Backbone as XML, in Angstrom:
<?xml version="1.0"?>
<chain id="A" units="angstrom">
  <residue number="1" name="MET">
    <atom name="N" x="0.781" y="-0.906" z="0.164"/>
    <atom name="CA" x="-0.238" y="-0.048" z="0.098"/>
    <atom name="C" x="0.718" y="0.840" z="0.002"/>
  </residue>
  <residue number="2" name="PRO">
    <atom name="N" x="0.644" y="2.018" z="-1.002"/>
    <atom name="CA" x="1.598" y="3.373" z="-1.013"/>
    <atom name="C" x="1.113" y="4.113" z="-0.052"/>
  </residue>
  <residue number="3" name="PHE">
    <atom name="N" x="2.233" y="4.897" z="0.486"/>
    <atom name="CA" x="2.223" y="5.873" z="1.865"/>
    <atom name="C" x="1.395" y="7.379" z="0.901"/>
  </residue>
  <residue number="4" name="ASP">
    <atom name="N" x="0.385" y="8.144" z="1.570"/>
    <atom name="CA" x="0.227" y="9.161" z="1.204"/>
    <atom name="C" x="1.310" y="10.076" z="1.224"/>
  </residue>
  <residue number="5" name="ILE">
    <atom name="N" x="1.826" y="11.295" z="1.131"/>
    <atom name="CA" x="2.528" y="12.485" z="1.118"/>
    <atom name="C" x="2.144" y="13.637" z="0.995"/>
  </residue>
  <residue number="6" name="ILE">
    <atom name="N" x="2.672" y="14.443" z="2.753"/>
    <atom name="CA" x="1.559" y="15.329" z="2.793"/>
    <atom name="C" x="3.157" y="16.765" z="3.032"/>
  </residue>
  <residue number="7" name="LEU">
    <atom name="N" x="3.051" y="17.759" z="2.310"/>
    <atom name="CA" x="4.366" y="18.470" z="2.586"/>
    <atom name="C" x="3.342" y="19.527" z="3.895"/>
  </residue>
  <residue number="8" name="ALA">
    <atom name="N" x="4.129" y="19.926" z="4.566"/>
    <atom name="CA" x="4.186" y="21.043" z="5.560"/>
    <atom name="C" x="3.882" y="22.193" z="4.994"/>
  </residue>
  <residue number="9" name="PRO">
    <atom name="N" x="3.286" y="23.051" z="5.141"/>
    <atom name="CA" x="3.140" y="24.660" z="4.965"/>
    <atom name="C" x="5.148" y="25.144" z="4.749"/>
  </residue>
  <residue number="10" name="GLY">
    <atom name="N" x="5.594" y="24.738" z="5.209"/>
    <atom name="CA" x="7.339" y="25.270" z="5.265"/>
    <atom name="C" x="7.371" y="24.276" z="3.866"/>
  </residue>
  <residue number="11" name="ALA">
    <atom name="N" x="7.831" y="23.425" z="3.766"/>
    <atom name="CA" x="7.962" y="22.011" z="2.685"/>
    <atom name="C" x="7.458" y="22.543" z="1.327"/>
  </residue>
  <residue number="12" name="SER">
    <atom name="N" x="6.637" y="23.335" z="1.266"/>
    <atom name="CA" x="5.700" y="23.483" z="0.176"/>
    <atom name="C" x="6.624" y="25.014" z="-0.006"/>
  </residue>
  <residue number="13" name="ALA">
    <atom name="N" x="6.636" y="25.646" z="0.557"/>
    <atom name="CA" x="7.443" y="26.948" z="0.106"/>
    <atom name="C" x="8.794" y="26.589" z="-0.178"/>
  </residue>
  <residue number="14" name="ALA">
    <atom name="N" x="9.683" y="25.815" z="0.546"/>
    <atom name="CA" x="10.639" y="25.729" z="0.255"/>
    <atom name="C" x="10.655" y="25.029" z="-1.031"/>
  </residue>
  <residue number="15" name="VAL">
    <atom name="N" x="9.935" y="23.519" z="-1.700"/>
    <atom name="CA" x="10.530" y="23.193" z="-2.201"/>
    <atom name="C" x="10.055" y="24.323" z="-4.205"/>
  </residue>
  <residue number="16" name="LYS">
    <atom name="N" x="9.603" y="25.036" z="-3.765"/>
    <atom name="CA" x="8.887" y="26.031" z="-4.891"/>
    <atom name="C" x="9.651" y="26.558" z="-4.965"/>
  </residue>
  <residue number="17" name="GLY">
    <atom name="N" x="10.460" y="27.308" z="-4.195"/>
    <atom name="CA" x="11.959" y="28.213" z="-4.031"/>
    <atom name="C" x="13.042" y="27.613" z="-4.822"/>
  </residue>
  <residue number="18" name="LEU">
    <atom name="N" x="13.423" y="26.598" z="-4.773"/>
    <atom name="CA" x="14.059" y="25.594" z="-5.653"/>
    <atom name="C" x="14.373" y="25.939" z="-7.376"/>
  </residue>
  <residue number="19" name="ALA">
    <atom name="N" x="15.487" y="26.018" z="-7.629"/>
    <atom name="CA" x="15.309" y="25.758" z="-9.131"/>
    <atom name="C" x="15.057" y="24.469" z="-9.682"/>
  </residue>
  <residue number="20" name="VAL">
    <atom name="N" x="14.580" y="24.741" z="-10.966"/>
    <atom name="CA" x="13.438" y="23.906" z="-11.171"/>
    <atom name="C" x="14.627" y="22.591" z="-11.354"/>
  </residue>
  <residue number="21" name="PRO">
    <atom name="N" x="15.576" y="22.206" z="-11.953"/>
    <atom name="CA" x="16.053" y="21.036" z="-11.973"/>
    <atom name="C" x="16.827" y="20.887" z="-10.431"/>
  </residue>
  <residue number="22" name="VAL">
    <atom name="N" x="16.409" y="21.407" z="-9.714"/>
    <atom name="CA" x="16.675" y="20.680" z="-8.143"/>
    <atom name="C" x="15.102" y="20.210" z="-7.709"/>
  </residue>
  <residue number="23" name="ARG">
    <atom name="N" x="14.385" y="21.360" z="-7.698"/>
    <atom name="CA" x="12.907" y="20.894" z="-7.608"/>
    <atom name="C" x="12.618" y="19.743" z="-8.336"/>
  </residue>
  <residue number="24" name="THR">
    <atom name="N" x="12.737" y="18.943" z="-9.649"/>
    <atom name="CA" x="12.784" y="17.785" z="-10.020"/>
    <atom name="C" x="13.148" y="17.152" z="-9.734"/>
  </residue>
  <residue number="25" name="GLY">
    <atom name="N" x="14.266" y="17.121" z="-9.216"/>
    <atom name="CA" x="14.947" y="16.029" z="-8.582"/>
    <atom name="C" x="14.149" y="15.747" z="-6.883"/>
  </residue>
  <residue number="26" name="VAL">
    <atom name="N" x="14.350" y="16.610" z="-6.612"/>
    <atom name="CA" x="13.711" y="16.559" z="-5.237"/>
    <atom name="C" x="12.477" y="15.705" z="-4.991"/>
  </residue>
  <residue number="27" name="THR">
    <atom name="N" x="11.334" y="16.523" z="-6.057"/>
    <atom name="CA" x="10.322" y="15.806" z="-6.049"/>
    <atom name="C" x="9.997" y="14.315" z="-6.615"/>
  </residue>
  <residue number="28" name="ASP">
    <atom name="N" x="11.104" y="14.287" z="-7.353"/>
    <atom name="CA" x="11.339" y="12.740" z="-8.057"/>
    <atom name="C" x="11.527" y="11.637" z="-6.670"/>
  </residue>
  <residue number="29" name="ALA">
    <atom name="N" x="12.668" y="12.265" z="-6.005"/>
    <atom name="CA" x="13.471" y="11.547" z="-4.934"/>
    <atom name="C" x="12.129" y="10.996" z="-3.656"/>
  </residue>
  <residue number="30" name="ILE">
    <atom name="N" x="11.209" y="12.397" z="-3.809"/>
    <atom name="CA" x="10.397" y="11.999" z="-2.519"/>
    <atom name="C" x="9.250" y="10.904" z="-2.957"/>
  </residue>
  <residue number="31" name="LYS">
    <atom name="N" x="8.236" y="11.014" z="-4.370"/>
    <atom name="CA" x="7.709" y="10.169" z="-4.767"/>
    <atom name="C" x="9.005" y="8.316" z="-4.904"/>
  </residue>
  <residue number="32" name="GLN">
    <atom name="N" x="10.192" y="8.702" z="-5.199"/>
    <atom name="CA" x="10.317" y="7.350" z="-5.901"/>
    <atom name="C" x="11.147" y="6.360" z="-4.154"/>
  </residue>
  <residue number="33" name="HIS">
    <atom name="N" x="10.925" y="7.270" z="-3.280"/>
    <atom name="CA" x="11.605" y="6.733" z="-2.336"/>
    <atom name="C" x="10.752" y="7.023" z="-0.769"/>
  </residue>
  <residue number="34" name="LEU">
    <atom name="N" x="9.858" y="8.033" z="-0.714"/>
    <atom name="CA" x="9.218" y="8.222" z="0.490"/>
    <atom name="C" x="7.472" y="7.329" z="-0.010"/>
  </residue>
  <residue number="35" name="THR">
    <atom name="N" x="7.100" y="7.087" z="-0.658"/>
    <atom name="CA" x="5.590" y="6.598" z="-1.545"/>
    <atom name="C" x="5.862" y="5.078" z="-1.244"/>
  </residue>
  <residue number="36" name="HIS">
    <atom name="N" x="6.770" y="4.255" z="-1.019"/>
    <atom name="CA" x="6.507" y="2.505" z="-1.106"/>
    <atom name="C" x="7.247" y="2.559" z="0.043"/>
  </residue>
  <residue number="37" name="GLU">
    <atom name="N" x="8.577" y="3.079" z="0.073"/>
    <atom name="CA" x="9.364" y="2.316" z="1.371"/>
    <atom name="C" x="10.189" y="3.559" z="2.433"/>
  </residue>
  <residue number="38" name="PRO">
    <atom name="N" x="9.088" y="4.398" z="2.916"/>
    <atom name="CA" x="9.869" y="5.248" z="3.360"/>
    <atom name="C" x="11.046" y="5.090" z="4.651"/>
  </residue>
  <residue number="39" name="LYS">
    <atom name="N" x="10.989" y="4.058" z="5.343"/>
    <atom name="CA" x="11.830" y="3.278" z="6.516"/>
    <atom name="C" x="12.346" y="2.903" z="6.021"/>
  </residue>
  <residue number="40" name="LYS">
    <atom name="N" x="13.219" y="2.417" z="5.249"/>
    <atom name="CA" x="13.953" y="1.846" z="4.291"/>
    <atom name="C" x="15.130" y="2.370" z="4.199"/>
  </residue>
  <residue number="41" name="VAL">
    <atom name="N" x="16.296" y="2.530" z="5.231"/>
    <atom name="CA" x="17.406" y="3.191" z="5.466"/>
    <atom name="C" x="18.431" y="2.453" z="4.907"/>
  </residue>
  <residue number="42" name="SER">
    <atom name="N" x="19.230" y="3.271" z="4.471"/>
    <atom name="CA" x="20.281" y="3.136" z="3.166"/>
    <atom name="C" x="21.654" y="4.056" z="3.879"/>
  </residue>
  <residue number="43" name="LYS">
    <atom name="N" x="22.512" y="3.404" z="3.188"/>
    <atom name="CA" x="23.803" y="4.098" z="3.589"/>
    <atom name="C" x="24.394" y="5.247" z="4.232"/>
  </residue>
  <residue number="44" name="SER">
    <atom name="N" x="23.577" y="6.115" z="2.453"/>
    <atom name="CA" x="23.749" y="7.411" z="2.390"/>
    <atom name="C" x="22.710" y="7.847" z="2.141"/>
  </residue>
  <residue number="45" name="ARG">
    <atom name="N" x="21.101" y="7.544" z="1.871"/>
    <atom name="CA" x="19.935" y="8.197" z="0.923"/>
    <atom name="C" x="18.798" y="8.460" z="2.182"/>
  </residue>
  <residue number="46" name="ILE">
    <atom name="N" x="18.778" y="7.558" z="3.289"/>
    <atom name="CA" x="17.330" y="7.463" z="3.903"/>
    <atom name="C" x="18.513" y="7.298" z="5.036"/>
  </residue>
  <residue number="47" name="LYS">
    <atom name="N" x="18.383" y="8.054" z="6.161"/>
    <atom name="CA" x="18.771" y="7.853" z="7.112"/>
    <atom name="C" x="17.484" y="8.081" z="9.037"/>
  </residue>
  <residue number="48" name="ARG">
    <atom name="N" x="17.942" y="7.222" z="9.300"/>
    <atom name="CA" x="16.854" y="7.308" z="11.075"/>
    <atom name="C" x="17.889" y="7.853" z="11.498"/>
  </residue>
  <residue number="49" name="LEU">
    <atom name="N" x="16.804" y="9.349" z="12.285"/>
    <atom name="CA" x="17.197" y="9.902" z="13.041"/>
    <atom name="C" x="17.338" y="9.733" z="14.561"/>
  </residue>
  <residue number="50" name="ARG">
    <atom name="N" x="18.874" y="9.421" z="15.005"/>
    <atom name="CA" x="18.619" y="9.265" z="16.924"/>
    <atom name="C" x="18.653" y="10.249" z="16.932"/>
  </residue>
  <residue number="51" name="GLY">
    <atom name="N" x="17.738" y="9.507" z="18.576"/>
    <atom name="CA" x="18.171" y="11.330" z="19.419"/>
    <atom name="C" x="16.732" y="11.927" z="19.488"/>
  </residue>
  <residue number="52" name="LEU">
    <atom name="N" x="15.708" y="11.878" z="18.349"/>
    <atom name="CA" x="14.749" y="12.787" z="18.108"/>
    <atom name="C" x="13.904" y="12.221" z="17.833"/>
  </residue>
  <residue number="53" name="SER">
    <atom name="N" x="12.532" y="12.387" z="18.403"/>
    <atom name="CA" x="10.917" y="11.827" z="18.048"/>
    <atom name="C" x="10.402" y="12.567" z="16.435"/>
  </residue>
  <residue number="54" name="GLN">
    <atom name="N" x="10.809" y="13.964" z="16.749"/>
    <atom name="CA" x="10.925" y="14.686" z="15.312"/>
    <atom name="C" x="11.786" y="15.557" z="14.910"/>
  </residue>
  <residue number="55" name="PRO">
    <atom name="N" x="11.889" y="15.244" z="13.267"/>
    <atom name="CA" x="11.983" y="14.877" z="12.763"/>
    <atom name="C" x="11.967" y="13.505" z="12.816"/>
  </residue>
  <residue number="56" name="GLN">
    <atom name="N" x="11.500" y="12.341" z="12.224"/>
    <atom name="CA" x="12.333" y="10.753" z="12.131"/>
    <atom name="C" x="13.346" y="10.530" z="11.267"/>
  </residue>
  <residue number="57" name="TYR">
    <atom name="N" x="13.017" y="10.978" z="10.438"/>
    <atom name="CA" x="14.165" y="10.417" z="9.061"/>
    <atom name="C" x="14.629" y="11.674" z="8.577"/>
  </residue>
  <residue number="58" name="ARG">
    <atom name="N" x="15.646" y="11.383" z="7.555"/>
    <atom name="CA" x="15.823" y="12.588" z="6.387"/>
    <atom name="C" x="16.355" y="11.698" z="5.508"/>
  </residue>
  <residue number="59" name="LEU">
    <atom name="N" x="16.017" y="12.491" z="4.262"/>
    <atom name="CA" x="16.226" y="11.993" z="2.950"/>
    <atom name="C" x="17.313" y="12.637" z="2.159"/>
  </residue>
  <residue number="60" name="ARG">
    <atom name="N" x="18.449" y="12.222" z="1.590"/>
    <atom name="CA" x="19.379" y="13.274" z="1.300"/>
    <atom name="C" x="19.384" y="13.120" z="-0.517"/>
  </residue>
  <residue number="61" name="VAL">
    <atom name="N" x="19.237" y="14.373" z="-0.893"/>
    <atom name="CA" x="18.925" y="14.648" z="-2.272"/>
    <atom name="C" x="20.023" y="15.625" z="-2.598"/>
  </residue>
  <residue number="62" name="GLY">
    <atom name="N" x="21.180" y="14.702" z="-3.233"/>
    <atom name="CA" x="21.673" y="15.706" z="-3.477"/>
    <atom name="C" x="22.412" y="16.999" z="-1.976"/>
  </residue>
  <residue number="63" name="ASP">
    <atom name="N" x="23.153" y="18.139" z="-2.789"/>
    <atom name="CA" x="23.011" y="18.928" z="-1.720"/>
    <atom name="C" x="21.798" y="19.284" z="-0.866"/>
  </residue>
  <residue number="64" name="ILE">
    <atom name="N" x="20.221" y="18.595" z="-0.428"/>
    <atom name="CA" x="18.955" y="18.734" z="0.184"/>
    <atom name="C" x="18.809" y="17.734" z="0.731"/>
  </residue>
  <residue number="65" name="ARG">
    <atom name="N" x="18.250" y="17.850" z="1.962"/>
    <atom name="CA" x="18.135" y="17.388" z="2.791"/>
    <atom name="C" x="16.370" y="17.802" z="3.178"/>
  </residue>
  <residue number="66" name="VAL">
    <atom name="N" x="15.903" y="16.464" z="3.006"/>
    <atom name="CA" x="14.092" y="16.577" z="3.112"/>
    <atom name="C" x="14.088" y="15.650" z="4.599"/>
  </residue>
  <residue number="67" name="PHE">
    <atom name="N" x="13.475" y="16.384" z="5.098"/>
    <atom name="CA" x="13.196" y="16.424" z="6.819"/>
    <atom name="C" x="11.553" y="15.469" z="6.890"/>
  </residue>
  <residue number="68" name="TYR">
    <atom name="N" x="11.382" y="14.494" z="7.495"/>
    <atom name="CA" x="9.790" y="13.868" z="7.567"/>
    <atom name="C" x="9.585" y="12.780" z="8.532"/>
  </residue>
  <residue number="69" name="ASP">
    <atom name="N" x="8.527" y="12.695" z="8.859"/>
    <atom name="CA" x="7.868" y="11.681" z="9.938"/>
    <atom name="C" x="7.247" y="10.950" z="9.223"/>
  </residue>
  <residue number="70" name="VAL">
    <atom name="N" x="6.690" y="9.564" z="9.787"/>
    <atom name="CA" x="5.913" y="8.199" z="8.778"/>
    <atom name="C" x="5.078" y="7.946" z="9.976"/>
  </residue>
  <residue number="71" name="THR">
    <atom name="N" x="3.834" y="7.735" z="9.707"/>
    <atom name="CA" x="2.634" y="6.924" z="10.056"/>
    <atom name="C" x="2.501" y="6.017" z="10.176"/>
  </residue>
  <residue number="72" name="GLU">
    <atom name="N" x="1.019" y="5.093" z="9.820"/>
    <atom name="CA" x="1.160" y="4.258" z="9.433"/>
    <atom name="C" x="0.533" y="4.505" z="7.531"/>
  </residue>
  <residue number="73" name="ALA">
    <atom name="N" x="0.168" y="5.538" z="7.424"/>
    <atom name="CA" x="-0.410" y="5.207" z="6.459"/>
    <atom name="C" x="0.170" y="6.445" z="5.599"/>
  </residue>
  <residue number="74" name="GLN">
    <atom name="N" x="0.910" y="7.416" z="6.292"/>
    <atom name="CA" x="1.566" y="8.828" z="5.568"/>
    <atom name="C" x="2.726" y="8.968" z="6.151"/>
  </residue>
  <residue number="75" name="VAL">
    <atom name="N" x="3.279" y="10.293" z="5.062"/>
    <atom name="CA" x="4.387" y="10.454" z="5.328"/>
    <atom name="C" x="4.152" y="12.209" z="5.300"/>
  </residue>
  <residue number="76" name="GLU">
    <atom name="N" x="4.815" y="12.865" z="6.311"/>
    <atom name="CA" x="4.655" y="14.047" z="6.171"/>
    <atom name="C" x="5.983" y="14.948" z="6.599"/>
  </residue>
  <residue number="77" name="VAL">
    <atom name="N" x="6.245" y="15.398" z="5.593"/>
    <atom name="CA" x="7.788" y="16.057" z="4.838"/>
    <atom name="C" x="7.235" y="17.450" z="5.999"/>
  </residue>
  <residue number="78" name="LEU">
    <atom name="N" x="8.140" y="17.596" z="6.180"/>
    <atom name="CA" x="8.147" y="18.521" z="7.610"/>
    <atom name="C" x="9.222" y="19.758" z="7.012"/>
  </residue>
  <residue number="79" name="ALA">
    <atom name="N" x="10.092" y="19.705" z="6.288"/>
    <atom name="CA" x="10.963" y="20.696" z="5.740"/>
    <atom name="C" x="12.106" y="20.141" z="4.472"/>
  </residue>
  <residue number="80" name="ILE">
    <atom name="N" x="12.305" y="20.954" z="3.511"/>
    <atom name="CA" x="13.672" y="20.644" z="2.538"/>
    <atom name="C" x="14.387" y="22.036" z="2.486"/>
  </residue>
  <residue number="81" name="VAL">
    <atom name="N" x="15.463" y="21.352" z="3.243"/>
    <atom name="CA" x="16.911" y="22.142" z="3.439"/>
    <atom name="C" x="17.870" y="22.200" z="3.192"/>
  </residue>
  <residue number="82" name="THR">
    <atom name="N" x="18.573" y="22.826" z="2.608"/>
    <atom name="CA" x="20.187" y="22.583" z="2.140"/>
    <atom name="C" x="21.277" y="21.975" z="3.119"/>
  </residue>
  <residue number="83" name="LYS">
    <atom name="N" x="22.251" y="21.308" z="3.058"/>
    <atom name="CA" x="23.326" y="20.452" z="3.757"/>
    <atom name="C" x="23.369" y="21.587" z="4.658"/>
  </residue>
  <residue number="84" name="ALA">
    <atom name="N" x="23.696" y="22.711" z="4.238"/>
    <atom name="CA" x="24.104" y="24.028" z="5.126"/>
    <atom name="C" x="23.053" y="24.078" z="6.159"/>
  </residue>
  <residue number="85" name="GLU">
    <atom name="N" x="21.870" y="24.201" z="6.087"/>
    <atom name="CA" x="21.173" y="24.845" z="6.605"/>
    <atom name="C" x="20.309" y="23.628" z="7.335"/>
  </residue>
  <residue number="86" name="ALA">
    <atom name="N" x="20.556" y="22.251" z="7.308"/>
    <atom name="CA" x="20.189" y="21.089" z="8.050"/>
    <atom name="C" x="20.310" y="21.211" z="9.354"/>
  </residue>
  <residue number="87" name="ASP">
    <atom name="N" x="21.858" y="21.617" z="10.245"/>
    <atom name="CA" x="22.239" y="21.512" z="11.485"/>
    <atom name="C" x="21.183" y="22.441" z="12.092"/>
  </residue>
  <residue number="88" name="ALA">
    <atom name="N" x="21.206" y="23.755" z="11.820"/>
    <atom name="CA" x="20.157" y="24.789" z="12.348"/>
    <atom name="C" x="19.063" y="24.375" z="12.510"/>
  </residue>
  <residue number="89" name="TRP">
    <atom name="N" x="18.400" y="23.914" z="11.449"/>
    <atom name="CA" x="16.865" y="23.685" z="11.164"/>
    <atom name="C" x="16.627" y="22.637" z="12.564"/>
  </residue>
  <residue number="90" name="LEU">
    <atom name="N" x="17.567" y="21.446" z="12.317"/>
    <atom name="CA" x="17.480" y="20.196" z="13.396"/>
    <atom name="C" x="17.578" y="20.950" z="14.971"/>
  </residue>
  <residue number="91" name="LYS">
    <atom name="N" x="18.304" y="21.968" z="14.944"/>
    <atom name="CA" x="18.740" y="22.717" z="16.209"/>
    <atom name="C" x="17.263" y="23.604" z="16.607"/>
  </residue>
  <residue number="92" name="GLU">
    <atom name="N" x="16.808" y="23.890" z="15.995"/>
    <atom name="CA" x="15.823" y="24.904" z="15.931"/>
    <atom name="C" x="14.317" y="24.186" z="16.091"/>
  </residue>
  <residue number="93" name="TYR">
    <atom name="N" x="13.915" y="23.210" z="15.257"/>
    <atom name="CA" x="12.644" y="22.819" z="15.367"/>
    <atom name="C" x="12.573" y="21.316" z="15.423"/>
  </residue>
  <residue number="94" name="GLY">
    <atom name="N" x="13.346" y="20.435" z="15.416"/>
    <atom name="CA" x="13.835" y="19.196" z="15.819"/>
    <atom name="C" x="13.515" y="18.790" z="17.409"/>
  </residue>
  <residue number="95" name="THR">
    <atom name="N" x="12.631" y="18.007" z="17.634"/>
    <atom name="CA" x="12.004" y="17.257" z="18.897"/>
    <atom name="C" x="12.693" y="16.110" z="19.620"/>
  </residue>
  <residue number="96" name="ARG">
    <atom name="N" x="13.325" y="16.335" z="20.809"/>
    <atom name="CA" x="14.478" y="15.054" z="21.212"/>
    <atom name="C" x="13.208" y="14.308" z="21.796"/>
  </residue>
  <residue number="97" name="ALA">
    <atom name="N" x="13.909" y="12.796" z="21.656"/>
    <atom name="CA" x="13.324" y="12.118" z="22.090"/>
    <atom name="C" x="13.461" y="12.371" z="23.707"/>
  </residue>
  <residue number="98" name="PRO">
    <atom name="N" x="12.377" y="11.496" z="24.493"/>
    <atom name="CA" x="12.155" y="11.853" z="25.701"/>
    <atom name="C" x="13.887" y="10.814" z="26.344"/>
  </residue>
  <residue number="99" name="ASP">
    <atom name="N" x="14.021" y="9.700" z="25.776"/>
    <atom name="CA" x="15.358" y="8.600" z="26.448"/>
    <atom name="C" x="16.328" y="9.382" z="25.529"/>
  </residue>
  <residue number="100" name="ALA">
    <atom name="N" x="16.428" y="10.701" z="24.901"/>
    <atom name="CA" x="17.942" y="10.577" z="24.444"/>
    <atom name="C" x="18.726" y="11.273" z="25.315"/>
  </residue>
  <residue number="101" name="GLU">
    <atom name="N" x="20.061" y="11.363" z="25.180"/>
    <atom name="CA" x="21.084" y="11.440" z="25.614"/>
    <atom name="C" x="21.756" y="12.260" z="24.921"/>
  </residue>
  <residue number="102" name="GLY">
    <atom name="N" x="22.812" y="12.648" z="25.693"/>
    <atom name="CA" x="23.705" y="14.160" z="25.166"/>
    <atom name="C" x="23.447" y="13.740" z="23.523"/>
  </residue>
  <residue number="103" name="GLY">
    <atom name="N" x="24.413" y="14.994" z="23.237"/>
    <atom name="CA" x="24.887" y="14.659" z="21.681"/>
    <atom name="C" x="24.160" y="16.031" z="20.850"/>
  </residue>
  <residue number="104" name="GLY">
    <atom name="N" x="24.303" y="16.165" z="19.597"/>
    <atom name="CA" x="23.871" y="17.081" z="18.865"/>
    <atom name="C" x="21.878" y="15.869" z="18.337"/>
  </residue>
  <residue number="105" name="PRO">
    <atom name="N" x="21.365" y="17.016" z="17.772"/>
    <atom name="CA" x="20.433" y="16.393" z="17.273"/>
    <atom name="C" x="20.505" y="15.439" z="15.933"/>
  </residue>
  <residue number="106" name="GLY">
    <atom name="N" x="20.020" y="14.263" z="15.914"/>
    <atom name="CA" x="20.093" y="13.488" z="15.122"/>
    <atom name="C" x="21.253" y="12.886" z="14.190"/>
  </residue>
  <residue number="107" name="GLY">
    <atom name="N" x="22.776" y="13.412" z="15.658"/>
    <atom name="CA" x="23.944" y="12.950" z="14.496"/>
    <atom name="C" x="24.511" y="13.457" z="13.874"/>
  </residue>
  <residue number="108" name="ASP">
    <atom name="N" x="25.276" y="13.562" z="13.266"/>
    <atom name="CA" x="25.636" y="13.932" z="11.832"/>
    <atom name="C" x="25.027" y="13.967" z="10.920"/>
  </residue>
  <residue number="109" name="GLU">
    <atom name="N" x="24.988" y="14.851" z="10.192"/>
    <atom name="CA" x="23.495" y="15.120" z="8.928"/>
    <atom name="C" x="24.319" y="15.246" z="7.428"/>
  </residue>
  <residue number="110" name="GLY">
    <atom name="N" x="25.968" y="14.869" z="7.409"/>
    <atom name="CA" x="26.283" y="15.130" z="5.997"/>
    <atom name="C" x="26.030" y="14.369" z="4.579"/>
  </residue>
</chain>
């Protein structure tokens, strides 16, 4: 069963602000990777973020990072930011898991 993909208002605005070739790559990657297996962690493409309850995952598309949460039937894309903006976004908007120990949000975002 495919997951419904929902873009938060900030993510929707961010994707519209991307250059057309980058936007195409990001939207294609979201459709390809998040529609059917959004939790399938890979070495570099999809990463489960440790120590955070939100966002749960990060999708890497070139220099762009897509932060998202997964429920039973849907994927909510919370943010679409550049690699350079990723750590700052996580520090401002990431929600630490109650059982998380020290360290930065989500570990290394490279």
